[in-house]
C-alpha positions, 0 to 999 in steps of 0.5 A: 499500500502507498504511503506507509510511514516507516518511522511508526513501526521502525524498531518495533521488531526489536528481538524479532530479527530472526523472523523478519527479512528487513531491518525495519518494521515495515515491509518492502514487498512487492505486488500489485496494488489493491483497487482504489476503492479497497485501498480507500475502504480499509485505509480510511474507514473508522466504522470498520476499524471500530468493528475490529475493536470488538474482534477478540471477544467474537465468536470466530476469535474464540474458536481460533483461539481454542483451535490454536491452544489445542494443536500449538499450546502456549507453554513453550512461548511458540512464535505466532503470526497473526495475519490480517490483525487489524486493530490487534485485538486477537494479537493481544489476546494471544500474547496474553496467553503466552504466545509471542506474536507478530501482527501484520496488516496492510492498513496503516490506519489499522495498525496505528490504532493497534500501536496505540492500544497494544504498543506496551504488550509484552511479546507483541510486535506489528508489521505493515505489509504491502497487499501483494502476495508476499510476506515480509518474513524468512521461510519457516519464521513461525511455529503457528500462523492464524488468519481470522476472517481474513482470506476472503478479503485477499485479492490473490488468495492461492498465492497468499495461502502459499505465503502463509505456508512458506513462513510456517516451519515444518510441523507448525500449525495453520489456523484459519476462519472464514465464511463459506460464500459458496454454501448453498445453505445461504440462498436456501436459508434466505429463500425460506426467510424472505419475510424477515429482512430485505437483505440476508448476507452477501450471496444469498439473493434479494429475490426468489429467482436470484436466490434459486439461481445462486443455490444452483450456481453454489452446487455447481461450483462445489462439484466442479471443485470436488470432482476435478480437485482444482481450486477455482478462486472465483472472484466476486464484486465487493460492495465496499460502499454499503459494507458497514451500513449493511452490517449495522442494519443486521444484514450480515458481514462479508459484503467486502469479500472479493472472492467466493471463499470456500473450504474446498478451494482453501484445502486444495491450494494448502495441500499443494503448499504442503499443509495437511488438513487436520480439521475443517468443519462448521463452527461447533455449537458451543461457540454460537450463542443464539442458535435457532433452528437454521443454526443447528441445522448449519452446524451439523452440515459438511463444511462445504455446505455450511458457514462459517468455517474453521480450517486447521492444518499442519505443514509437512 
């Protein structure tokens, strides 16, 4: 991202020289720029930043934390990359558990806020990286990598998944949470719940015809990916202009997702990168606080049909 300010982060990685490829706290990685709309949204949206302040207490953060604890306990102080750390709430949560954490994000706005709120925390550093599919860390730098509701916002997801695998040491753990935007459950639920809300989340349809068309599209794409065992990473048009408004009105998040994120694409890409799947399932019932009938059904579906998803893998 243009306009990064190295003095803000310079020296902040003191003691982390063995994981970083640069002498500064800001990445010099190269890659394509995001759209002007995306750059402006994540670089200037105070509303989105304020949503991130609550992230450590939300369901997906708790699910990711529990998964990391199960597969990489903090007793030995493992090094963890919090990729897409936002304002650093999840990074601070992990550092408080005993992990040594580097939080990385492309947004200078978010990282400035993270530094102001959590800059005094022990075993915690923040790094700004460019939006291109390259991370400013050496191979095998981390014992674990977490990306909590991030990968759906990455314009080039397959190269970035390979980057997450690259910076993970052999035997290291990768923890991802993300929405399944190819879940046929989304338009199906919208089809039968049409009277409740004028909108019901992205990729669910605003009319009966749209919901049915999306249901068929999702089933077709999921079947094609599963049969051919080749990830598709289908792009979608993000709605940055209304993402915050729709979230506030209760229509759901992920209107700013830039591709049709799904567990089949993720698993196949990471398999090629040498990361073996350990877990892939919907969020458990115990993690959800307000489950109705639809929610109980969702937790019992296979990951390819449900949402949101927890994915955990081990490298090598």
